[in-house]
GUZA-605466 format. One line per 4 residues: number of its first residue (from 0); for each residue x, z, y of N, C-alpha, C. Coordinates in steps of 0.02 Angstrom, whole numbers, plus 50000, padded with zeros to 5 digits. Atoms other than C-alpha are relative to their C-alpha. Layout:
# GUZA-605466
NUM	X/Z/Y/X/Z/Y/X/Z/Y; ...
This chain:
# GUZA-605466
0	49950/50047/49977/49597/52778/63834/50038/49972/49940; 49963/50030/50056/49682/52656/63717/50072/49989/50020; 49929/50012/49987/49868/52635/63701/50023/49943/49955; 49974/50055/50041/49964/52486/63637/50042/50028/49942
4	49963/49977/50059/50040/52502/63466/50075/49996/50014; 49928/50000/49992/50223/52545/63459/50030/49943/49960; 49971/50058/50033/50312/52382/63420/50075/50004/49994; 49927/49992/50004/50487/52453/63422/50024/49990/49928
8	49974/50013/50067/50585/52387/63274/50053/50052/49983; 49947/49953/50019/50693/52506/63174/50068/49968/50009; 49932/50026/49990/50878/52489/63207/50025/49967/49936; 49972/50035/50058/50966/52366/63093/50052/50044/49966
12	49952/49959/50037/51067/52449/62957/50071/49973/50011; 49929/50017/49992/51254/52451/62988/50025/49972/49933; 49978/50029/50064/51326/52332/62855/50060/50036/49969; 49943/49962/50027/51477/52447/62837/49982/50072/49984
16	50024/49934/50021/51371/52602/62804/49986/49997/49925; 50002/50010/50072/51405/52607/62617/49993/50067/49963; 50013/49938/50037/51356/52735/62484/50064/50030/49971; 49946/49965/50034/51469/52864/62404/49996/49984/49925
20	50001/50019/50070/51516/52798/62232/50052/50039/49959; 49944/49965/50031/51653/52923/62190/49983/50033/49934; 50020/49965/50061/51552/53008/62053/49978/49952/49944; 50025/50048/50050/51504/52848/61960/50055/49983/49950
24	49954/50019/50053/51585/52804/61794/50002/49924/49997; 49991/50072/50001/51656/52628/61791/50028/49979/49931; 49976/50029/50062/51673/52534/61627/50028/49931/50013; 49970/50066/49992/51784/52381/61613/50002/49965/49932
28	49999/50040/50061/51741/52259/61474/50056/49949/50006; 49939/50041/49994/51900/52164/61436/50055/50039/50035; 49953/49957/49965/51999/52311/61501/50070/49999/49971; 49932/50006/50027/52148/52270/61389/50032/49935/50023
32	49971/50061/49972/52171/52100/61473/50032/50014/50067; 49961/49988/49939/52277/52077/61628/49956/50020/50059; 50041/49986/49941/52139/52073/61760/49962/50066/49991; 50038/49939/50013/52032/52209/61680/50044/50062/50001
36	49953/49943/50001/52181/52322/61651/50022/50017/50071; 49979/49988/49931/52238/52299/61832/49946/50033/50041; 50056/49969/49965/52065/52341/61900/49991/50072/49978; 50008/49932/50026/52053/52493/61786/50053/50046/50030
40	49945/49960/49972/52223/52554/61848/49987/50018/50073; 50010/49988/49928/52180/52534/62033/49942/50048/50012; 50058/49957/49990/52009/52616/62019/50015/50072/49977; 49982/49933/50025/52076/52761/61916/50049/50034/50048
44	49952/49972/49953/52220/52784/62038/49965/50024/50064; 50039/49980/49941/52089/52795/62178/49955/50059/49986; 50039/49941/50017/52004/52937/62085/49935/49986/49963; 50061/50017/50037/51866/52843/61994/50009/50016/49926
48	49998/49991/50072/51824/52891/61816/49989/49933/49967; 50000/50068/50027/51860/52736/61712/50004/50002/49924; 49997/50011/50072/51827/52683/61532/50014/49927/49989; 49988/50070/50016/51905/52523/61467/49974/49985/49931
52	50030/50021/50063/51820/52428/61329/50037/49941/49970; 49971/50056/50036/51883/52309/61197/49960/49991/49936; 50034/50009/50064/51816/52233/61037/50026/50050/49949; 49970/49950/50045/51934/52353/60948/50011/50065/50038
56	49996/49936/49965/51916/52535/60999/50072/50025/50003; 49932/49974/50001/52093/52578/60946/50045/49965/50051; 49961/50037/49950/52165/52441/61056/49984/50026/50070; 50020/49974/49935/52065/52508/61203/50030/50069/50012
60	49972/49933/49993/52122/52686/61172/50075/49998/50013; 49928/50007/49990/52303/52630/61162/50016/49978/50071; 49991/50024/49932/52290/52536/61326/49985/50055/50050; 50019/49945/49955/52204/52685/61408/50055/50052/50002
64	49946/49950/50001/52342/52802/61352/50060/49976/50040; 49945/50028/49961/52472/52685/61429/49986/50005/50075; 50018/49996/49930/52377/52684/61594/50001/50071/50026; 50005/49931/49977/52352/52872/61601/49945/50008/50051
68	50047/49990/49944/52260/52934/61757/49929/50018/49976; 50065/49981/50026/52119/52999/61647/49958/49944/49972; 50037/50058/50027/52069/52825/61588/49986/50011/49926; 50020/49995/50070/51975/52824/61423/49992/49931/49970
72	50009/50064/50035/51963/52686/61293/49945/50006/49947; 50054/50001/50049/51817/52638/61181/49985/49928/49982; 50022/50069/50013/51740/52487/61097/49951/49980/50054; 50041/50026/49945/51637/52376/61211/49931/50033/50004
76	50068/49972/50000/51469/52448/61159/50000/50071/50028; 49997/49931/49975/51520/52630/61190/50019/50000/50073; 49980/50005/49929/51604/52581/61353/49939/49984/50043; 50060/50019/49962/51442/52499/61413/49951/50058/50004
80	50049/49945/50003/51333/52646/61358/50019/50057/50046; 49977/49941/49964/51439/52778/61444/50013/49989/50074; 49981/50017/49931/51464/52689/61610/49938/49990/50044; 50052/50013/49951/51358/52682/61768/50005/49929/50027
84	49984/50067/49977/51441/52521/61828/50045/49968/49948; 49960/50034/50051/51512/52392/61708/50029/49936/50030; 49965/50060/49978/51642/52263/61761/50013/49956/49940; 49989/50048/50054/51647/52108/61652/50062/49960/50016
88	49936/50033/49987/51827/52046/61643/50026/49968/49935; 49982/50031/50064/51826/51957/61475/50020/49927/50012; 49985/50072/49993/51897/51781/61447/49936/49959/50002; 50059/50042/49994/51775/51644/61493/49975/49976/49932
92	50020/50026/50066/51775/51579/61314/49956/50048/49962; 50041/49950/50036/51698/51742/61252/49947/50032/50042; 50046/49970/49951/51590/51780/61404/49929/50005/49973; 50070/50001/50021/51420/51728/61338/49987/50042/49938
96	50010/49964/50063/51440/51798/61163/50007/50076/50010; 49990/49929/49987/51505/51965/61227/49939/50031/50033; 50057/49972/49964/51361/51992/61348/49937/49999/49958; 50059/50005/50042/51229/51934/61226/49999/50057/49949
100	49996/49947/50050/51291/52062/61099/49990/50069/50031; 50005/49936/49967/51285/52201/61230/49937/50007/50043; 50060/50000/49958/51114/52164/61305/49966/50068/50002; 50034/49936/50003/51039/52328/61247/50041/50054/50036
104	49957/49948/49970/51188/52436/61300/50005/49992/50076; 49993/50013/49929/51193/52353/61472/49933/50003/50038; 50066/49996/49967/51006/52371/61507/50000/50057/50051; 50003/49950/49947/50979/52464/61670/50065/50012/50037
108	49935/49989/49969/51163/52455/61717/50011/49951/50058; 49974/50046/49950/51242/52381/61872/50060/49965/49970; 49947/50040/50031/51350/52240/61804/50035/49959/50054; 49960/50040/49954/51491/52161/61905/50038/49948/49960
112	49966/50054/50037/51545/51992/61836/50057/49974/50043; 49943/50027/49963/51720/51939/61889/50034/49944/49962; 49972/50052/50043/51746/51799/61763/50001/49933/50037; 49991/50065/49968/51810/51631/61824/50002/49945/49947
116	49998/50054/50049/51763/51480/61717/50048/49945/50022; 49948/50048/49982/51920/51373/61725/50024/49961/49940; 49965/50039/50050/52001/51234/61628/50070/49986/50026; 49931/50015/49981/52185/51185/61628/50023/49937/49966
120	49969/50059/50028/52274/51021/61603/50067/49989/50035; 49934/50013/49972/52436/50938/61658/50000/50003/50076; 50004/49999/49927/52373/50933/61837/49986/50071/50027; 50011/49931/49979/52339/51120/61841/49931/50025/49984
124	50065/49968/50012/52184/51228/61850/49944/49960/50034; 50058/50031/49970/52011/51157/61882/49938/50040/49980; 50060/49960/50011/51837/51233/61893/49955/49967/49948; 50052/50021/50047/51710/51221/61753/49933/50022/50028
128	50067/49980/49977/51523/51226/61790/49956/50015/49940; 50044/49982/50055/51421/51322/61663/49930/49971/50010; 50068/50027/49998/51247/51260/61621/49956/50039/50048; 50041/49957/49956/51172/51408/61716/50022/49995/50073
132	49975/50008/49932/51276/51365/61871/50064/50037/50013; 49940/49959/49991/51409/51501/61862/50003/50052/49945; 49994/49946/50049/51474/51640/61752/49952/50056/50018; 50046/49946/49978/51374/51765/61856/49928/49983/49983
136	50068/50019/50016/51214/51667/61834/49988/49999/49924; 50007/49994/50072/51247/51655/61648/49990/50072/49980; 50008/49929/50014/51266/51844/61645/49929/50023/50017; 50068/49980/49980/51101/51865/61739/49949/49974/49950
140	50047/50028/50048/51013/51750/61615/50003/50038/49934; 49992/49965/50064/51083/51844/61465/49982/50074/50004; 50012/49928/49991/51052/52017/61539/49940/50010/50047; 50058/49996/49956/50874/52014/61608/49982/50071/50022
144	50016/49931/49983/50864/52204/61610/50057/50035/50036; 49943/49972/49963/51029/52229/61703/49997/49975/50073; 49995/50021/49929/51069/52217/61890/50068/49967/50008; 49937/50038/50002/51199/52080/61894/50023/49982/50070
148	49966/50020/49938/51319/52055/62039/50064/49963/49981; 49937/50035/50012/51480/51956/62058/50051/50023/50052; 49947/49977/49954/51645/52015/62134/50067/50003/49963; 49932/49990/50027/51833/52041/62108/50030/49937/49968
152	49975/50062/50030/51868/51856/62070/50071/49982/50021; 49940/50030/49971/52018/51824/62182/50058/50048/50002; 49948/49949/50000/52134/51966/62135/50058/49981/49954; 49941/50013/50041/52310/51949/62070/50010/50057/49950
156	49988/49949/50052/52331/52040/61905/50069/50030/50007; 49931/49976/49991/52517/52054/61943/50002/50055/50053; 50001/49949/49947/52485/52148/62106/49961/50061/49980; 50042/49943/50020/52348/52256/62033/50038/50048/49954
160	49966/49959/50050/52462/52317/61894/50067/50028/50022; 49933/49979/49977/52619/52346/61998/49996/50069/50033; 50004/49933/49972/52639/52534/62028/50040/50008/50065; 49961/49996/49938/52762/52499/62171/49959/49978/50060
164	50041/50025/49946/52624/52419/62274/49944/50051/50014; 50048/49948/49982/52520/52548/62367/49932/49972/50021; 50062/50028/49975/52390/52433/62447/49992/49928/49976; 50016/50068/50018/52304/52273/62390/49968/49967/50061
168	50021/50029/49936/52289/52168/62548/49953/49941/49988; 50047/50054/50014/52130/52068/62515/49929/50021/50014; 50072/49989/49999/51944/52052/62541/49972/49979/49932; 50035/50016/50062/51825/52045/62393/49931/49972/50018
172	50065/50030/49988/51678/51926/62402/49950/50029/49950; 50050/49967/50042/51523/52016/62336/49934/49962/50005; 50062/50037/50002/51367/51923/62281/49949/50037/49957; 50052/49967/50039/51201/51987/62217/49932/49990/50031
176	50069/50011/49977/51012/51988/62236/49973/50058/50041; 50028/49942/49965/50984/52164/62304/50055/50034/50041; 49951/49969/49955/51071/52244/62452/50025/50066/49973; 49978/49935/50026/51074/52414/62369/50055/49992/49948
180	49950/50012/50051/51174/52341/62226/50065/49974/50029; 49939/50026/49970/51296/52240/62331/50035/50053/50043; 49969/49945/49962/51323/52393/62443/50042/50044/49954; 49962/49959/50048/51378/52491/62289/50065/49965/49981
184	49940/50038/50020/51499/52354/62238/50050/49998/50058; 49955/49999/49942/51569/52343/62415/50034/50068/50007; 49972/49933/49996/51593/52531/62415/50052/50012/49946; 49951/49993/50054/51682/52523/62248/50065/49964/50018
188	49940/50037/49980/51801/52390/62313/50039/50039/50053; 49968/49963/49946/51836/52497/62466/50037/50062/49976; 49964/49942/50027/51897/52638/62354/50074/49983/49990; 49930/50021/50012/52056/52536/62324/50033/49988/50068
192	49968/50007/49935/52175/52552/62473/50018/49927/50016; 49986/50068/49978/52190/52390/62572/49946/49950/49985; 50051/50046/50023/52038/52312/62491/49935/50012/50038; 50063/49995/49967/51871/52276/62573/49950/49953/49966
196	50053/50042/50028/51708/52212/62498/49959/49969/50055; 50038/50037/49949/51616/52079/62599/49942/49964/49966; 50058/50034/50029/51439/52022/62559/50006/49925/50012; 49989/50072/49996/51445/51834/62523/49942/49959/49974
200	50059/50039/50019/51269/51785/62471/49971/50021/49933; 50034/49987/50064/51157/51781/62319/50038/49967/49942; 49965/50025/50059/51208/51738/62142/50002/49924/49997; 49999/50074/50002/51163/51555/62168/50062/49972/50034
204	49938/50021/49967/51320/51547/62276/50063/50020/49963; 49942/49974/50035/51434/51617/62143/50047/49945/49976; 49957/50052/50029/51498/51450/62077/50060/49985/50045; 49944/50018/49957/51602/51409/62230/50050/50057/50008
208	49955/49943/49996/51673/51585/62236/50044/50002/49937; 49962/50003/50062/51724/51574/62053/50049/49942/50000; 49960/50061/50000/51791/51397/62078/50062/50005/50044; 49945/49995/49952/51903/51446/62223/50063/50027/49967
212	49941/49974/50036/52019/51532/62099/50046/49943/49980; 49959/50058/50017/52078/51359/62045/50045/49981/50059; 49960/50015/49940/52136/51328/62224/50054/50052/50011; 49950/49947/49990/52222/51497/62234/50057/49995/49949
216	49947/50011/50050/52316/51459/62073/50049/49947/50024; 49958/50053/49972/52380/51300/62156/50043/50027/50057; 49962/49969/49945/52431/51399/62311/50057/50042/49972; 49950/49955/50028/52522/51527/62206/50058/49962/49967
220	49947/50039/50032/52617/51396/62107/50045/49967/50051; 49960/50035/49950/52673/51300/62260/50045/50049/50039; 49964/49955/49955/52725/51451/62363/50029/50061/49966; 49973/49943/50038/52777/51570/62223/49971/50066/50028
224	50034/49944/49967/52648/51695/62289/49947/50029/49954; 50058/49969/50034/52503/51807/62235/49945/50003/50053; 50045/50005/49943/52379/51748/62366/49932/50032/49987; 50068/49975/50000/52216/51834/62406/49962/49969/50058
228	50042/50026/49946/52081/51808/62538/49988/50053/50053; 50024/49958/49947/52040/51882/62707/49947/49961/50039; 50053/50030/49961/51878/51846/62800/50009/50022/50072; 49986/49983/49930/51906/51839/62989/49935/50013/50038
232	50055/49987/49953/51792/51901/63129/49942/50039/49969; 50051/49957/50033/51698/52022/63015/50025/50071/50001
């Protein structure tokens, strides 16, 4: 007797079933700048082991000592080598050169690019469009042996660094090519109280996410705020 093949499809994976990332070491390139320092503080406060990187090791160590919470400081190359996940929070002007110099140290690493290419004039902030399409796509082109994602673009450095604020009320748009990688980034975002990582597409969609920061700067100036984003119905 023959039987029909079982055509039952496996259950779809719950998009909020995220991995445990608590044991991963997070490096922050540009960790002495406002955004990088704020992210390092929040992740370390949540119990993550954090290393901040700078072109000058002594500057990184000094900043790490000020943050406390077990944060370590190192030059960018050592920071990249010792980390499982590396957040790129350097100024846009030095983005390409920094990553090109660290290609070997970042090979095999999960890289999270949070750089926003912006220009400023008398009318305020405006988005720049890199030749590759976005800062994240530039990172992917320069780091062919790394797993590049994009996230943490729309965060207020002022709120991140304020010890009086217990929760950061915002969603984080996460972009990348592989679900396993974006899941890790979402899970890392969720380590920070009040924050949630939301998958927002592949890297080809990073330009508009990076560009939106120019709009948030305008919002903040008009309303004297530190605006973030929330995605509804998710």
